[in-house]
C-alpha positions as CSV (number, residue, x, y, z in Angstrom):
1,X,-4.9,-26.5,-43.9
2,X,-3.9,-29.9,-45.4
3,X,-2.7,-32.4,-42.9
4,X,-0.6,-34.2,-45.5
5,X,1.5,-32.4,-48.1
6,X,4.8,-32.3,-49.9
7,X,6.5,-31.0,-46.8
8,X,5.4,-33.9,-44.6
9,X,5.9,-37.0,-46.7
10,X,6.4,-40.7,-46.0
11,X,9.7,-40.7,-44.2
12,X,9.7,-40.1,-40.5
13,X,12.2,-37.5,-39.4
14,X,12.5,-37.5,-35.6
15,X,12.6,-34.1,-34.0
16,X,16.2,-33.3,-33.1
17,X,16.3,-31.7,-29.7
18,X,19.3,-29.6,-28.7
19,X,19.1,-28.7,-25.0
20,X,20.8,-25.8,-23.3
21,X,20.1,-24.6,-19.8
22,X,19.6,-20.9,-19.6
23,X,19.6,-18.5,-16.6
24,X,15.8,-18.7,-16.5
25,X,15.9,-22.5,-16.5
26,X,14.7,-23.0,-20.0
27,X,15.3,-25.8,-22.5
28,X,16.0,-24.8,-26.1
29,X,14.6,-27.2,-28.7
30,X,15.3,-27.4,-32.4
31,X,13.1,-29.1,-35.1
32,X,16.0,-29.5,-37.4
33,X,14.0,-30.5,-40.6
34,X,12.2,-27.2,-40.6
35,X,14.8,-24.9,-38.9
36,X,12.2,-24.3,-36.3
37,X,13.4,-23.4,-32.8
38,X,11.5,-22.8,-29.5
39,X,12.1,-22.8,-25.8
40,X,10.2,-24.5,-23.0
41,X,10.5,-24.6,-19.2
42,X,13.1,-27.0,-17.8
43,X,11.9,-30.4,-16.6
44,X,8.8,-32.2,-17.7
45,X,8.9,-35.3,-19.9
46,X,8.4,-35.9,-23.6
47,X,5.2,-37.7,-24.6
48,X,5.4,-37.7,-28.4
49,X,8.1,-36.9,-31.0
50,X,7.3,-37.4,-34.7
51,X,7.9,-35.7,-38.0
52,X,5.0,-33.3,-37.5
53,X,4.0,-33.4,-33.9
54,X,5.6,-32.9,-30.5
55,X,4.2,-33.2,-27.0
56,X,5.7,-32.4,-23.6
57,X,4.1,-32.5,-20.2
58,X,4.8,-30.9,-16.8
59,X,2.9,-31.0,-13.6
60,X,1.1,-27.8,-14.4
61,X,1.2,-27.7,-18.2
62,X,0.7,-29.8,-21.4
63,X,2.2,-28.5,-24.6
64,X,1.3,-29.9,-28.1
65,X,3.0,-28.6,-31.3
66,X,1.6,-29.7,-34.7
67,X,3.1,-28.7,-38.0
68,X,1.2,-28.0,-41.3
69,X,1.9,-26.1,-44.5
70,X,-0.1,-23.3,-45.9
71,X,-3.1,-24.1,-48.0
72,X,-3.0,-21.8,-51.0
73,X,-6.7,-22.5,-51.7
74,X,-7.8,-21.4,-48.2
75,X,-8.6,-17.9,-47.0
76,X,-6.7,-16.4,-44.1
77,X,-9.6,-16.7,-41.7
78,X,-9.2,-20.5,-41.7
79,X,-6.3,-20.1,-39.3
80,X,-8.7,-18.6,-36.7
81,X,-11.8,-20.8,-37.5
82,X,-9.8,-24.0,-37.1
83,X,-8.8,-22.9,-33.6
84,X,-12.4,-22.1,-32.8
85,X,-13.5,-25.5,-34.0
86,X,-10.8,-27.2,-31.9
87,X,-11.8,-25.2,-28.8
88,X,-15.4,-26.4,-29.4
89,X,-14.1,-30.0,-29.7
90,X,-12.4,-29.5,-26.3
91,X,-15.8,-28.2,-24.9
92,X,-14.0,-25.0,-23.9
93,X,-16.1,-22.2,-22.6
94,X,-15.6,-18.4,-22.3
95,X,-13.6,-18.7,-25.5
96,X,-12.3,-15.5,-26.9
97,X,-9.7,-14.2,-29.4
98,X,-6.4,-13.0,-28.0
99,X,-3.3,-11.3,-29.3
100,X,0.2,-12.6,-29.1
101,X,3.0,-11.1,-31.2
102,X,5.6,-13.5,-32.4
103,X,8.4,-12.2,-34.6
104,X,8.3,-13.3,-38.2
105,X,4.9,-15.0,-37.8
106,X,1.3,-13.9,-38.4
107,X,-0.4,-15.0,-35.2
108,X,-4.0,-16.2,-34.6
109,X,-5.0,-17.2,-31.1
110,X,-7.9,-18.0,-28.9
111,X,-8.1,-18.8,-25.2
112,X,-10.7,-20.2,-22.8
113,X,-11.5,-22.5,-20.0
114,X,-11.5,-26.3,-20.2
115,X,-14.3,-28.3,-18.7
116,X,-12.1,-29.2,-15.7
117,X,-11.4,-25.6,-14.9
118,X,-7.9,-25.4,-16.4
119,X,-7.0,-22.9,-19.0
120,X,-6.4,-23.5,-22.7
121,X,-4.5,-21.4,-25.3
122,X,-4.7,-22.3,-29.0
123,X,-2.4,-20.6,-31.4
124,X,-1.6,-20.8,-35.2
125,X,1.7,-19.3,-36.2
126,X,1.8,-18.7,-39.9
127,X,5.4,-18.1,-41.1
128,X,6.3,-15.0,-43.1
129,X,9.4,-16.8,-44.4
130,X,8.1,-20.1,-45.6
131,X,5.1,-22.3,-46.1
132,X,5.2,-23.5,-42.5
133,X,2.2,-23.3,-40.1
134,X,2.8,-24.1,-36.5
135,X,-0.2,-25.0,-34.4
136,X,0.3,-24.8,-30.6
137,X,-2.1,-26.0,-28.0
138,X,-1.3,-25.4,-24.3
139,X,-3.4,-26.7,-21.4
140,X,-2.2,-25.1,-18.2
141,X,-3.2,-24.2,-14.6
142,X,-4.4,-20.7,-13.7
143,X,-1.4,-18.5,-12.9
144,X,0.9,-19.8,-15.5
145,X,-0.3,-17.6,-18.4
146,X,3.0,-15.6,-18.5
147,X,5.1,-18.8,-18.8
148,X,2.8,-20.1,-21.5
149,X,3.1,-16.9,-23.5
150,X,6.9,-17.0,-23.3
151,X,6.8,-20.4,-24.9
152,X,4.7,-19.2,-27.8
153,X,6.8,-16.1,-28.3
154,X,10.0,-18.1,-28.3
155,X,9.2,-19.8,-31.7
156,X,11.7,-18.8,-34.4
157,X,12.5,-20.0,-37.8
158,X,16.2,-19.9,-38.5
159,X,19.1,-22.3,-39.2
160,X,21.1,-21.2,-36.1
161,X,19.1,-23.2,-33.6
162,X,18.2,-20.1,-31.7
163,X,14.8,-19.5,-30.2
164,X,13.5,-16.0,-29.8
165,X,14.4,-14.9,-26.3
166,X,13.3,-11.3,-26.8
167,X,10.7,-11.5,-24.0
168,X,13.2,-12.7,-21.5
169,X,15.7,-10.0,-22.5
170,X,13.1,-7.3,-22.1
171,X,12.4,-8.5,-18.6
172,X,16.1,-8.5,-17.7
173,X,16.5,-5.0,-19.0
174,X,13.5,-3.8,-17.0
175,X,15.0,-5.3,-13.8
176,X,18.3,-3.5,-14.7
177,X,16.6,-0.1,-15.0
178,X,16.9,2.4,-12.2
179,X,14.2,2.5,-9.6
180,X,11.5,5.1,-10.2
181,X,11.7,8.5,-8.3
182,X,10.4,8.3,-4.8
183,X,7.2,10.0,-3.8
184,X,7.0,13.0,-1.4
185,X,6.0,10.7,1.5
186,X,8.9,8.3,0.7
187,X,11.3,11.3,0.7
188,X,10.0,12.4,4.1
189,X,10.4,8.9,5.5
190,X,13.9,8.7,4.1
191,X,14.8,12.1,5.6
192,X,13.4,11.0,9.0
193,X,15.4,7.8,8.9
194,X,18.5,9.7,8.0
195,X,18.0,12.1,10.9
196,X,17.4,9.2,13.3
197,X,20.6,7.5,12.0
198,X,22.6,10.7,12.6
199,X,21.2,11.2,16.1
200,X,22.0,7.6,17.1
201,X,25.5,8.0,15.7
202,X,26.1,11.1,17.8
203,X,24.9,9.4,20.9
204,X,27.2,6.5,20.2
205,X,30.2,9.0,20.0
206,X,29.1,10.7,23.1
207,X,28.3,14.0,21.4
208,X,24.7,13.8,22.7
209,X,23.5,12.8,26.1
210,X,19.9,12.0,27.1
211,X,18.6,14.1,30.1
């Protein structure tokens, strides 16, 4: 990937951020120059905001987004090897490839452990719509993997300033689904509780007297 190209020239275009609080306490952000949208957790503070780079930090997570354009002279495996080299630069260990599906992007990702014991996720999103390549680096505390993955999956390239909230919608749908059928033991316990309720109700009405 070339760090400087026709897409990222001399003029500095500050990243335009459009914030909207969602039910899951998320902040929707728009990189207006590239019609690139994504969503991050509410809170935190902005560290850097330039034409090709954005950084934001929370107590338990650091997000860095760096933009490139595709290099026509390079093979596809460069998108993975660059991540592996970056992981080596971070002195990460137990580094392994991982899979994350992001709509309208070819995704390359590795994850591992930082020298201080925190986790690292490195991702290259290669647009299927344009020449854009989005490199995402997230340093986070153990236990936040799901939130980190939601950030990565939220990236969307469109002029409507709408990140991809597919992951969140799926979770809401799952919560709205009916509970699974109870087991035999659960049914027996429900029947026992119902009999006990009926018994106590009859006692209350004076229909049953204890000896």
